[in-house]
N, C-alpha and C positions, 0 to 999 in steps of 0.2 A: 504494500500500500504506500502510495506516494504521500509524504508528509512535508508540510511546510511549517517551520517554527520561526516566528519572528522573535529573535533573542533579545535584541537590544534596541531601544529607541534612544539615540545618543544626541544630546544637545551639548556638543563639545566645541565651544568657540576656539579653544586652544588646540584642537586636534582636527584640522580640516580634512585630514586623510580619511577619517572615519565618521565625519559628521553625517547626520541622517540616520539610516537604519542598517543594521547588519542582519543578514538572513542565513538561516541554516535550513537546508532542505536535502531530501534524499532522492536521488535519481532512480530511474526505472531499474538500473542494475544494482541498486542497493548502496551505491556510493554516497557518502555524506559530503555535502558541499557547504562551504561558508563563503558567501559573497556579499559585496556591498550593494549590488544591484538586485532587484527582485528576480526570482527564478522564472523560468518559462511559465506561461499561463497554464500549460498542460499539467503542471505538477502542483498547482496551488490548491489548497483546501482551507477549511475553517479552523484547523488545529493550529492555533497560534498562541504564543506566549510573549509577554513583553517585560523587559527588565530595564531599570534606569541605572545609569552610571553617574555618580556624583561628579560635578565639574565646578568647583568653587575657584574663584580667582585668588591667586596667591600674590600678596604684596610684601615688600621688604619689611622685616621687623628687626628691631635692635635688641641684641642679647649680649650682656657683658661687654658693652662698648663696641661690638661688632654688628654689622648688618648681615642679614640672612634672607635668602629666598628659599623657603622650606628648610631643608637640612644643609643647603650649600651656602658657604660664607661668601659674601661679596668682596671683591678686591679693595684694599685700602688705597686711598688717594692721598698719599703723604709725600709725594715727590714733586718735581717741577711740573708746570702746566703742560709743557710739551710731552714729557714722559707719560703723564696721566692720560692725555688725549690719545697718544699712540697706543697705550695699553688698552684703553677702553675700546678703541676701534678694532684692535685685534681680538679682544674678547667677544665683541658683537659678532664678528665673522665666525669665530669658533662656535658660539652658541647657535647661530643660524645654521651652520653646517650640521650640528648635532640634531637639530629639528628635522632637517632633510633626511639624514641617515635614519632617524627613528621612524619617519614616515615610511621609508622603504622596509625597515624591519617589521613594522606593524603590518604592512600589506603581506609580507612573506609569512608572518605568523598566522594571519587569518586564513591563508591558503592551506595551512597544515590541517591534517584530518585526525590525528591521533591525540586528541585531548578532550576533556569534558567541558561542558558549558561553564562549570565553576572555574576551571583553569583558564578558560578563555576570558571570562569576566575579570579574574584577578590580573591576568596579563594586560588586558586593556586598561585596567585601573592604573597599573604601573606606568604604561606608556603615557597615559593622560597626566599623571602626577609629574612625570619627568618633563613633559611638554610645558605644563603650567610653570614649573620652576624655571625652565630656560626662558620662557616668555617674560617671566617676572624679572630675570636678570637682564634681558635685552632692554626691556622698558626702563629699568633703573639706569643702565649704562647710557641709553639715549638721552635720558633726562640730565645725567651728569655732563654729557657732551654739550647739550644745549646751554647749560650754565657756564661752560668754558668757551663759548663762542667769542666772547670779548677777548679772552686771553689768546685765542687762536688768531684773531685779527691783529693783535699786538705783535705776535710772532712774525707774521708776514710783513707787517709794517716796519718792524725793526730791521728785518733783512734788507728791505728796499732802502731804508734810511741809511744804513751803513754803506751799502753799495754806492748810493748817491754821494755820501761824504767822501769816500775814496776817490771818486771821479772828480769831485770839486777840488780836492787837494792836489791831485795829479795835474789838473789844468793850471792851478795857481802856481805849482812848482815849475811848470814849463814856462809860464809867463815871467816869473820873477827870477828864476835861475838860468833860463835859457836852455837850449838843447845843443850839446857839444857834438858836432857832426864830424869832428876830426878823427882820423883813424891812424893806426901805426904809432910811430914814436911821437909823443906829445911833449912839447916844451913846457915845463912848469913855470907859469908866470903869475902875476897878481890876479889877473882876470880869471885864470883857471882855478886858482886857490879860492877865490871868492865864490865861484860857481859851485865848487865842491862843498864848501861850508854851507852855502845856501841849501843845497840838496840834502845835506845831512839833517838840517833842521826839519825839513818836510818828511824825510824818510823815517824819523823817529815816530812821528804821528801816524804815518802810513802803516808801519809795522804793528802799531797798537790797533789800528782799525782793521787790519787784515786778520789779526787774531780774533777780534770781535765778529768779523764776517764769517769765519769758520764756525764759530759757535752758533751764529744766527742761521747759517746754512744747515747745521745739524738739527736745530730745533724746527726749521721749516720742513726738512725732509721727514721728521718724525710725525708731523701733523698733516702732511700733504696726502690727500687721497685722490684716487683717479676719478 
């Protein structure tokens, strides 16, 4: 006898891969099937059961000075703005990847046939809980990134400002010290000595700014996204 059992009516905003309904039905050859789409009309009947899976939103909570999404501790933001932004962006990518992998794992699990309705229900509960925790972490990280947008703009602004300062000093150096186009053996004279001393004065400032530019470039590269 063909049987159709509607196992789960899922209202899982955090689990789009199994939102809607999950069906268990037995084919004509006696094979048990689990699908997310209804079985063929030819095997439907009134023998249905419905179960609910809890789907509560998880929000960050503070415990002993640390923030958690469920059982997972959220990263601390106690370093420079550039490092924090870089770490948050990397964590978001990792958590989004975890959601995608879990979606695939969930679909594979549903296709398995050697488990009970209880085991299936427990497995889907675990998938759902892990999804909710990851979505909690992603939302928290995105909120942190939003609060750091001002710092991100300062990082890009600082990089451009140092580059402009270097260019201005190099132009001023050329105007005031001149450009020595002589090659080969150079006769040391008062004009040459004056030019050398003039350039040294600007070179000290340029070396300082070049060190700052390297730091500004590192920070810019940390927060730069495609």
